[in-house]
N, C-alpha and C positions, 0 to 999 in steps of 0.2 A: 306545228310540225310541217316541215318542208316536203317538197315533192320527191317521191322516191323514183321519178322517171329522169331526173337530171343527169345528163351525160350517158343515158342508155341509147343504144342503137336499135331501132325498131324498122322492121321491113314492112311495107304496106304494099300488098298486091291488089291491084285494082283502084283506078283513080277516078271513079265516077262521082256523083254527088255525095254520097256517104263517105266514100274514101277520102275525098277532098276535105270535107268538114272535120272527119276524125284525125286526119294528118295535121290540120291547123291546130287543132285542140292540143294534141300530143307535143307539137313544137312549142306552143305556149306554155306547156307544163315542163318543157327542158329536155325533151328527148329529140335526138337527131333522127329523122325518118328518112329512109331510103325507099324511094317509090318506084313502082314499075306500072307501066300501062302499055299496052301494045302500040298505041299511036304516040310515037316519040314526040312530035311537034306539039300535041296537046298536053302531054307530060310535062315538057319544058315550060309551057305557059302556066300550068298549075302549080309547079314547083316555085316558079318565080313569083306567082301571086302569094303564095304562103309566106315567102321570104320578105315580100314587100309589106304585107299587112300584119305580120307578127309584131308584137311590141318591140320598140327600139332596144330595150335593155335585155331582151332575150337572146342569149347567145346560141341556142340551138338553131338548127336550119333543116330545110327539106332539101334532099338530093335526089337527082335523076339516076336511075339505074338502067343499064342497057339490057339486063336480063333478070329474071327471077332469081337466078343463082347469084348474081352480082348483088342484088338487094338483100339476100339472105346471109351472104357471107359475113361471118362473125357478128351476126345480129344477136341481140338478147331474146328477141320474140319476133314472130311473123304473124301478120294478120292478113287474112283473105277478105277482100271486099269486092268480089266479082259478081256478076249477074246470074249466079247459080252454076256457072261452069266451073268445074274443079280445075284449079290452076296450080295449086301447091302439091308437090310430089314428094315421096320419101327422101330422095336425093337432095331436095331443097332444105328439108328439115336437118339433114346431116351437116349443112353449113352453118348452123346456129353455133353460139359459143358453148352452151350447155344443153344437153338433152336431158329432160326429167322423165324418169321411167316410172 
């Protein structure tokens, strides 16, 4: 059975050690990940690293987002991987494609 992540847009908020590894694995499974980290320069380096090391045949990519709102816009899911500081707010959730109640 194939991956159910193929073609999905996922927002990853927080790109430290765990966020990076999770994002890489999700891209490898076919999800396009839209990443946010406060340090924009480090974010670009990490997104580029994911796109460089992913398998050649993998079409999915990692993308840099300038804001949490941008990362969440029309996403299928949002994952917060911060250092314990709440970053995802109700308005960010409203940006998702579907809200499950």
